[in-house]
PDB file as gemmi writes it, atoms N, CA and C in Angstrom:
CRYST1    1.000    1.000    1.000  90.00  90.00  90.00 P 1                      
ATOM      1  N   MET A   1       0.848  -1.172   0.000  1.00  0.00           N  
ATOM      2  CA  MET A   1       0.000   0.000   0.000  1.00  0.00           C  
ATOM      3  C   MET A   1       0.894   1.235   0.000  1.00  0.00           C  
ATOM      4  N   ASN A   2       0.578   2.159  -0.885  1.00  0.00           N  
ATOM      5  CA  ASN A   2       1.361   3.380  -1.040  1.00  0.00           C  
ATOM      6  C   ASN A   2       0.772   4.469  -0.143  1.00  0.00           C  
ATOM      7  N   LYS A   3       1.485   4.853   0.881  1.00  0.00           N  
ATOM      8  CA  LYS A   3       0.998   5.876   1.822  1.00  0.00           C  
ATOM      9  C   LYS A   3       1.842   7.137   1.678  1.00  0.00           C  
ATOM     10  N   GLN A   4       1.601   7.879   0.605  1.00  0.00           N  
ATOM     11  CA  GLN A   4       2.310   9.126   0.392  1.00  0.00           C  
ATOM     12  C   GLN A   4       1.593  10.254   1.128  1.00  0.00           C  
ATOM     13  N   LEU A   5       2.375  11.227   1.548  1.00  0.00           N  
ATOM     14  CA  LEU A   5       1.793  12.405   2.171  1.00  0.00           C  
ATOM     15  C   LEU A   5       0.972  13.189   1.144  1.00  0.00           C  
ATOM     16  N   PHE A   6       1.480  13.284  -0.066  1.00  0.00           N  
ATOM     17  CA  PHE A   6       0.753  13.960  -1.147  1.00  0.00           C  
ATOM     18  C   PHE A   6       0.916  13.135  -2.409  1.00  0.00           C  
ATOM     19  N   ASN A   7      -0.194  12.777  -3.009  1.00  0.00           N  
ATOM     20  CA  ASN A   7      -0.177  12.041  -4.259  1.00  0.00           C  
ATOM     21  C   ASN A   7      -0.823  12.923  -5.317  1.00  0.00           C  
ATOM     22  N   PRO A   8      -0.073  13.334  -6.333  1.00  0.00           N  
ATOM     23  CA  PRO A   8      -0.626  14.246  -7.336  1.00  0.00           C  
ATOM     24  C   PRO A   8      -1.777  13.659  -8.146  1.00  0.00           C  
ATOM     25  N   LYS A   9      -2.003  12.359  -8.071  1.00  0.00           N  
ATOM     26  CA  LYS A   9      -3.116  11.738  -8.786  1.00  0.00           C  
ATOM     27  C   LYS A   9      -4.430  11.862  -8.020  1.00  0.00           C  
ATOM     28  N   SER A  10      -4.367  12.291  -6.773  1.00  0.00           N  
ATOM     29  CA  SER A  10      -5.554  12.347  -5.921  1.00  0.00           C  
ATOM     30  C   SER A  10      -6.180  13.736  -5.933  1.00  0.00           C  
ATOM     31  N   LYS A  11      -7.427  13.819  -6.395  1.00  0.00           N  
ATOM     32  CA  LYS A  11      -8.138  15.106  -6.370  1.00  0.00           C  
ATOM     33  C   LYS A  11      -8.362  15.572  -4.934  1.00  0.00           C  
ATOM     34  N   THR A  12      -8.617  14.629  -4.039  1.00  0.00           N  
ATOM     35  CA  THR A  12      -8.833  14.972  -2.638  1.00  0.00           C  
ATOM     36  C   THR A  12      -7.570  15.581  -2.043  1.00  0.00           C  
ATOM     37  N   HIS A  13      -6.408  15.055  -2.387  1.00  0.00           N  
ATOM     38  CA  HIS A  13      -5.160  15.625  -1.890  1.00  0.00           C  
ATOM     39  C   HIS A  13      -4.973  17.054  -2.402  1.00  0.00           C  
ATOM     40  N   TRP A  14      -5.358  17.312  -3.661  1.00  0.00           N  
ATOM     41  CA  TRP A  14      -5.234  18.663  -4.202  1.00  0.00           C  
ATOM     42  C   TRP A  14      -6.135  19.647  -3.449  1.00  0.00           C  
ATOM     43  N   VAL A  15      -7.386  19.259  -3.201  1.00  0.00           N  
ATOM     44  CA  VAL A  15      -8.309  20.149  -2.486  1.00  0.00           C  
ATOM     45  C   VAL A  15      -7.838  20.357  -1.053  1.00  0.00           C  
ATOM     46  N   ALA A  16      -7.369  19.306  -0.405  1.00  0.00           N  
ATOM     47  CA  ALA A  16      -6.875  19.426   0.971  1.00  0.00           C  
ATOM     48  C   ALA A  16      -5.647  20.325   1.030  1.00  0.00           C  
ATOM     49  N   THR A  17      -4.769  20.220   0.056  1.00  0.00           N  
ATOM     50  CA  THR A  17      -3.571  21.071   0.021  1.00  0.00           C  
ATOM     51  C   THR A  17      -3.958  22.526  -0.187  1.00  0.00           C  
ATOM     52  N   ALA A  18      -4.887  22.776  -1.097  1.00  0.00           N  
ATOM     53  CA  ALA A  18      -5.338  24.153  -1.331  1.00  0.00           C  
ATOM     54  C   ALA A  18      -5.987  24.723  -0.073  1.00  0.00           C  
ATOM     55  N   THR A  19      -6.789  23.910   0.616  1.00  0.00           N  
ATOM     56  CA  THR A  19      -7.420  24.345   1.857  1.00  0.00           C  
ATOM     57  C   THR A  19      -6.363  24.683   2.907  1.00  0.00           C  
ATOM     58  N   SER A  20      -5.346  23.857   3.000  1.00  0.00           N  
ATOM     59  CA  SER A  20      -4.263  24.095   3.966  1.00  0.00           C  
ATOM     60  C   SER A  20      -3.488  25.370   3.644  1.00  0.00           C  
ATOM     61  N   ILE A  21      -3.250  25.614   2.377  1.00  0.00           N  
ATOM     62  CA  ILE A  21      -2.524  26.828   1.977  1.00  0.00           C  
ATOM     63  C   ILE A  21      -3.332  28.073   2.328  1.00  0.00           C  
ATOM     64  N   VAL A  22      -4.621  28.049   2.028  1.00  0.00           N  
ATOM     65  CA  VAL A  22      -5.471  29.203   2.373  1.00  0.00           C  
ATOM     66  C   VAL A  22      -5.528  29.384   3.884  1.00  0.00           C  
ATOM     67  N   GLY A  23      -5.667  28.291   4.623  1.00  0.00           N  
ATOM     68  CA  GLY A  23      -5.670  28.381   6.083  1.00  0.00           C  
ATOM     69  C   GLY A  23      -4.365  28.946   6.621  1.00  0.00           C  
ATOM     70  N   GLY A  24      -3.260  28.531   6.025  1.00  0.00           N  
ATOM     71  CA  GLY A  24      -1.955  29.065   6.434  1.00  0.00           C  
ATOM     72  C   GLY A  24      -1.834  30.547   6.142  1.00  0.00           C  
ATOM     73  N   LEU A  25      -2.313  30.968   4.990  1.00  0.00           N  
ATOM     74  CA  LEU A  25      -2.268  32.397   4.657  1.00  0.00           C  
ATOM     75  C   LEU A  25      -3.107  33.214   5.638  1.00  0.00           C  
ATOM     76  N   LEU A  26      -4.290  32.713   5.950  1.00  0.00           N  
ATOM     77  CA  LEU A  26      -5.152  33.452   6.877  1.00  0.00           C  
ATOM     78  C   LEU A  26      -4.570  33.496   8.282  1.00  0.00           C  
ATOM     79  N   THR A  27      -3.837  32.448   8.651  1.00  0.00           N  
ATOM     80  CA  THR A  27      -3.262  32.385   9.997  1.00  0.00           C  
ATOM     81  C   THR A  27      -1.972  33.180  10.103  1.00  0.00           C  
ATOM     82  N   PHE A  28      -1.070  32.996   9.149  1.00  0.00           N  
ATOM     83  CA  PHE A  28       0.268  33.580   9.264  1.00  0.00           C  
ATOM     84  C   PHE A  28       0.451  34.860   8.471  1.00  0.00           C  
ATOM     85  N   ALA A  29      -0.515  35.201   7.638  1.00  0.00           N  
ATOM     86  CA  ALA A  29      -0.484  36.462   6.903  1.00  0.00           C  
ATOM     87  C   ALA A  29      -1.876  37.080   6.985  1.00  0.00           C  
ATOM     88  N   PRO A  30      -2.231  37.569   8.184  1.00  0.00           N  
ATOM     89  CA  PRO A  30      -3.610  38.039   8.394  1.00  0.00           C  
ATOM     90  C   PRO A  30      -4.051  39.156   7.456  1.00  0.00           C  
ATOM     91  N   GLN A  31      -3.118  39.837   6.817  1.00  0.00           N  
ATOM     92  CA  GLN A  31      -3.512  40.885   5.875  1.00  0.00           C  
ATOM     93  C   GLN A  31      -4.283  40.294   4.685  1.00  0.00           C  
ATOM     94  N   THR A  32      -4.145  38.975   4.443  1.00  0.00           N  
ATOM     95  CA  THR A  32      -4.910  38.351   3.369  1.00  0.00           C  
ATOM     96  C   THR A  32      -6.392  38.273   3.707  1.00  0.00           C  
ATOM     97  N   MET A  33      -6.741  38.404   4.980  1.00  0.00           N  
ATOM     98  CA  MET A  33      -8.148  38.375   5.377  1.00  0.00           C  
ATOM     99  C   MET A  33      -8.923  39.548   4.787  1.00  0.00           C  
ATOM    100  N   ALA A  34      -8.220  40.602   4.414  1.00  0.00           N  
ATOM    101  CA  ALA A  34      -8.881  41.765   3.823  1.00  0.00           C  
ATOM    102  C   ALA A  34      -9.469  41.438   2.456  1.00  0.00           C  
ATOM    103  N   PHE A  35      -8.985  40.362   1.815  1.00  0.00           N  
ATOM    104  CA  PHE A  35      -9.467  39.990   0.491  1.00  0.00           C  
ATOM    105  C   PHE A  35     -10.714  39.106   0.543  1.00  0.00           C  
ATOM    106  N   ILE A  36     -11.055  38.600   1.724  1.00  0.00           N  
ATOM    107  CA  ILE A  36     -12.224  37.726   1.873  1.00  0.00           C  
ATOM    108  C   ILE A  36     -13.196  38.381   2.851  1.00  0.00           C  
ATOM    109  N   PRO A  37     -14.356  38.788   2.372  1.00  0.00           N  
ATOM    110  CA  PRO A  37     -15.340  39.394   3.283  1.00  0.00           C  
ATOM    111  C   PRO A  37     -15.748  38.403   4.377  1.00  0.00           C  
ATOM    112  N   SER A  38     -15.930  38.892   5.589  1.00  0.00           N  
ATOM    113  CA  SER A  38     -16.239  38.019   6.721  1.00  0.00           C  
ATOM    114  C   SER A  38     -17.544  37.248   6.530  1.00  0.00           C  
ATOM    115  N   GLU A  39     -18.485  37.797   5.763  1.00  0.00           N  
ATOM    116  CA  GLU A  39     -19.744  37.085   5.554  1.00  0.00           C  
ATOM    117  C   GLU A  39     -19.584  35.883   4.614  1.00  0.00           C  
ATOM    118  N   TRP A  40     -18.421  35.725   4.002  1.00  0.00           N  
ATOM    119  CA  TRP A  40     -18.164  34.582   3.122  1.00  0.00           C  
ATOM    120  C   TRP A  40     -17.583  33.391   3.866  1.00  0.00           C  
ATOM    121  N   TYR A  41     -17.134  33.567   5.107  1.00  0.00           N  
ATOM    122  CA  TYR A  41     -16.463  32.470   5.816  1.00  0.00           C  
ATOM    123  C   TYR A  41     -17.373  31.254   5.981  1.00  0.00           C  
ATOM    124  N   GLY A  42     -18.605  31.451   6.379  1.00  0.00           N  
ATOM    125  CA  GLY A  42     -19.530  30.331   6.533  1.00  0.00           C  
ATOM    126  C   GLY A  42     -19.754  29.597   5.223  1.00  0.00           C  
ATOM    127  N   PRO A  43     -20.128  30.311   4.153  1.00  0.00           N  
ATOM    128  CA  PRO A  43     -20.319  29.635   2.867  1.00  0.00           C  
ATOM    129  C   PRO A  43     -19.044  28.938   2.353  1.00  0.00           C  
ATOM    130  N   ILE A  44     -17.888  29.501   2.651  1.00  0.00           N  
ATOM    131  CA  ILE A  44     -16.639  28.849   2.232  1.00  0.00           C  
ATOM    132  C   ILE A  44     -16.502  27.494   2.914  1.00  0.00           C  
ATOM    133  N   PHE A  45     -16.769  27.436   4.212  1.00  0.00           N  
ATOM    134  CA  PHE A  45     -16.665  26.160   4.922  1.00  0.00           C  
ATOM    135  C   PHE A  45     -17.728  25.170   4.457  1.00  0.00           C  
ATOM    136  N   ILE A  46     -18.924  25.671   4.156  1.00  0.00           N  
ATOM    137  CA  ILE A  46     -19.969  24.800   3.619  1.00  0.00           C  
ATOM    138  C   ILE A  46     -19.514  24.230   2.272  1.00  0.00           C  
ATOM    139  N   GLY A  47     -18.980  25.084   1.427  1.00  0.00           N  
ATOM    140  CA  GLY A  47     -18.489  24.642   0.124  1.00  0.00           C  
ATOM    141  C   GLY A  47     -17.368  23.626   0.232  1.00  0.00           C  
ATOM    142  N   LEU A  48     -16.450  23.846   1.168  1.00  0.00           N  
ATOM    143  CA  LEU A  48     -15.364  22.885   1.370  1.00  0.00           C  
ATOM    144  C   LEU A  48     -15.906  21.539   1.835  1.00  0.00           C  
ATOM    145  N   GLY A  49     -16.850  21.571   2.753  1.00  0.00           N  
ATOM    146  CA  GLY A  49     -17.447  20.329   3.229  1.00  0.00           C  
ATOM    147  C   GLY A  49     -18.126  19.570   2.105  1.00  0.00           C  
ATOM    148  N   VAL A  50     -18.870  20.281   1.269  1.00  0.00           N  
ATOM    149  CA  VAL A  50     -19.536  19.648   0.133  1.00  0.00           C  
ATOM    150  C   VAL A  50     -18.500  19.110  -0.855  1.00  0.00           C  
ATOM    151  N   ALA A  51     -17.456  19.887  -1.122  1.00  0.00           N  
ATOM    152  CA  ALA A  51     -16.405  19.448  -2.057  1.00  0.00           C  
ATOM    153  C   ALA A  51     -15.739  18.171  -1.576  1.00  0.00           C  
ATOM    154  N   PHE A  52     -15.398  18.096  -0.292  1.00  0.00           N  
ATOM    155  CA  PHE A  52     -14.773  16.884   0.229  1.00  0.00           C  
ATOM    156  C   PHE A  52     -15.731  15.700   0.156  1.00  0.00           C  
ATOM    157  N   GLN A  53     -17.007  15.921   0.435  1.00  0.00           N  
ATOM    158  CA  GLN A  53     -17.976  14.834   0.376  1.00  0.00           C  
ATOM    159  C   GLN A  53     -18.148  14.332  -1.059  1.00  0.00           C  
ATOM    160  N   VAL A  54     -18.233  15.263  -2.011  1.00  0.00           N  
ATOM    161  CA  VAL A  54     -18.363  14.881  -3.417  1.00  0.00           C  
ATOM    162  C   VAL A  54     -17.124  14.115  -3.867  1.00  0.00           C  
ATOM    163  N   LEU A  55     -15.945  14.610  -3.525  1.00  0.00           N  
ATOM    164  CA  LEU A  55     -14.717  13.914  -3.900  1.00  0.00           C  
ATOM    165  C   LEU A  55     -14.664  12.516  -3.295  1.00  0.00           C  
ATOM    166  N   ARG A  56     -15.096  12.394  -2.057  1.00  0.00           N  
ATOM    167  CA  ARG A  56     -15.081  11.080  -1.409  1.00  0.00           C  
ATOM    168  C   ARG A  56     -16.033  10.127  -2.114  1.00  0.00           C  
ATOM    169  N   ASN A  57     -17.204  10.620  -2.532  1.00  0.00           N  
ATOM    170  CA  ASN A  57     -18.171   9.771  -3.226  1.00  0.00           C  
ATOM    171  C   ASN A  57     -17.751   9.434  -4.649  1.00  0.00           C  
ATOM    172  N   LEU A  58     -16.930  10.291  -5.265  1.00  0.00           N  
ATOM    173  CA  LEU A  58     -16.426  10.012  -6.607  1.00  0.00           C  
ATOM    174  C   LEU A  58     -15.299   8.983  -6.591  1.00  0.00           C  
ATOM    175  N   THR A  59     -14.669   8.811  -5.458  1.00  0.00           N  
ATOM    176  CA  THR A  59     -13.539   7.890  -5.356  1.00  0.00           C  
ATOM    177  C   THR A  59     -14.050   6.460  -5.359  1.00  0.00           C  
ATOM    178  N   THR A  60     -13.710   5.742  -6.423  1.00  0.00           N  
ATOM    179  CA  THR A  60     -14.137   4.344  -6.519  1.00  0.00           C  
ATOM    180  C   THR A  60     -12.959   3.386  -6.597  1.00  0.00           C  
ATOM    181  N   THR A  61     -11.793   3.911  -6.937  1.00  0.00           N  
ATOM    182  CA  THR A  61     -10.621   3.055  -7.036  1.00  0.00           C  
ATOM    183  C   THR A  61      -9.510   3.608  -6.158  1.00  0.00           C  
ATOM    184  N   ALA A  62      -8.619   2.735  -5.769  1.00  0.00           N  
ATOM    185  CA  ALA A  62      -7.476   3.157  -4.973  1.00  0.00           C  
ATOM    186  C   ALA A  62      -6.541   4.014  -5.825  1.00  0.00           C  
ATOM    187  N   ILE A  63      -5.819   4.910  -5.191  1.00  0.00           N  
ATOM    188  CA  ILE A  63      -4.874   5.765  -5.904  1.00  0.00           C  
ATOM    189  C   ILE A  63      -3.818   4.901  -6.598  1.00  0.00           C  
ATOM    190  N   ASP A  64      -3.432   3.802  -5.956  1.00  0.00           N  
ATOM    191  CA  ASP A  64      -2.428   2.915  -6.537  1.00  0.00           C  
ATOM    192  C   ASP A  64      -2.880   2.331  -7.866  1.00  0.00           C  
ATOM    193  N   ALA A  65      -4.180   2.230  -8.077  1.00  0.00           N  
ATOM    194  CA  ALA A  65      -4.706   1.652  -9.299  1.00  0.00           C  
ATOM    195  C   ALA A  65      -4.731   2.650 -10.451  1.00  0.00           C  
ATOM    196  N   LYS A  66      -4.456   3.902 -10.197  1.00  0.00           N  
ATOM    197  CA  LYS A  66      -4.496   4.938 -11.239  1.00  0.00           C  
ATOM    198  C   LYS A  66      -3.210   4.971 -12.005  1.00  0.00           C  
TER     199      LYS A  66                                                      
END                                                                             
């Protein structure tokens, strides 16, 4: 079983990495918060939750099989 930290063939890994990068920017570079209106934070988290759920449901084969 291939247990890579990041596998470029995995759409879920790409979305998780993008989420982590945005979270890091908001945490360590708070000036980036000026680009995202505060009323968008809830919908952003809802969208991320839906995206992860959709990606999980689309996954039918192991990454190793790709």
